[in-house]
C-alpha positions as CSV (number, residue, x, y, z in Angstrom):
1,X,162.0,-130.8,-68.2
2,X,160.7,-134.1,-65.7
3,X,160.0,-131.3,-62.6
4,X,157.9,-129.5,-64.9
5,X,156.0,-131.9,-65.8
6,X,155.5,-133.8,-62.9
7,X,154.1,-129.9,-61.5
8,X,151.6,-129.2,-64.5
9,X,150.5,-133.2,-64.1
10,X,149.9,-132.0,-60.2
11,X,148.2,-129.0,-60.7
12,X,145.7,-130.3,-63.2
13,X,145.1,-133.0,-61.3
14,X,144.5,-130.4,-58.2
15,X,142.0,-128.4,-60.6
16,X,140.4,-131.6,-61.5
17,X,139.5,-132.1,-58.1
18,X,138.0,-128.7,-57.1
19,X,135.9,-129.7,-60.3
20,X,134.7,-132.2,-59.2
21,X,134.0,-131.4,-55.4
22,X,132.1,-128.1,-57.1
23,X,134.7,-125.7,-55.3
24,X,135.5,-124.4,-58.7
25,X,132.6,-122.5,-59.6
26,X,133.7,-119.6,-57.9
27,X,137.0,-119.9,-59.3
28,X,139.9,-122.7,-59.0
29,X,142.3,-121.8,-56.6
30,X,145.5,-122.5,-58.0
31,X,147.6,-122.6,-55.1
32,X,145.6,-125.3,-53.7
33,X,145.4,-127.0,-57.1
34,X,149.3,-127.5,-56.8
35,X,149.7,-128.6,-53.4
36,X,146.5,-131.1,-53.6
37,X,147.7,-132.3,-57.0
38,X,151.0,-132.9,-55.9
39,X,150.2,-134.5,-52.5
40,X,147.6,-136.3,-53.7
41,X,149.8,-137.3,-56.9
42,X,152.2,-138.8,-54.5
43,X,150.3,-140.5,-52.0
44,X,147.7,-141.8,-53.8
45,X,149.0,-142.6,-57.3
46,X,152.0,-144.5,-55.5
47,X,149.9,-146.1,-53.4
48,X,147.5,-147.6,-55.7
49,X,150.3,-148.0,-58.4
50,X,151.8,-150.4,-55.6
51,X,149.1,-151.9,-54.5
52,X,148.0,-152.9,-57.9
53,X,151.2,-154.5,-58.5
54,X,151.8,-151.8,-61.5
55,X,155.2,-150.5,-59.6
56,X,156.0,-146.9,-60.6
57,X,155.5,-146.7,-64.2
58,X,152.7,-144.4,-65.5
59,X,149.7,-146.8,-65.4
60,X,146.0,-145.7,-65.5
61,X,146.0,-147.0,-61.9
62,X,148.7,-144.2,-60.8
63,X,146.2,-141.5,-62.6
64,X,143.2,-142.8,-60.6
65,X,145.0,-143.0,-57.4
66,X,146.2,-139.6,-58.3
67,X,142.4,-138.1,-58.4
68,X,141.3,-139.7,-55.7
69,X,144.4,-138.6,-53.4
70,X,143.7,-135.2,-54.7
71,X,140.2,-135.5,-53.7
72,X,140.7,-136.4,-50.2
73,X,143.5,-133.7,-50.0
74,X,141.4,-131.0,-51.9
75,X,138.0,-132.5,-49.3
76,X,140.3,-132.4,-45.7
77,X,141.3,-128.5,-46.9
78,X,138.1,-127.0,-47.9
79,X,136.6,-128.6,-44.6
80,X,139.4,-127.0,-42.4
81,X,139.1,-123.7,-44.3
82,X,135.3,-123.9,-43.7
83,X,135.6,-125.2,-39.8
84,X,137.8,-122.6,-39.1
85,X,135.5,-119.2,-41.0
86,X,133.1,-120.8,-39.2
87,X,134.4,-119.6,-35.6
């Protein structure tokens, strides 16, 4: 049950990252949302939680770090996709 919750949380964070970056106007790419959300949540959420001293507890700093991490992953993927389409 925890794994399903983690996947759903990552998907929501990834979708939010696409909406913040404006790429959600064409529709949300759910595969990108899941991948960016999970990777961004793991890296960003874990780093920010540990830096702020919250440990691995579910705190607002981890949620903010998850969103920032997902934004970075999504922006990187969109940049790579646009760059490869241009060449």
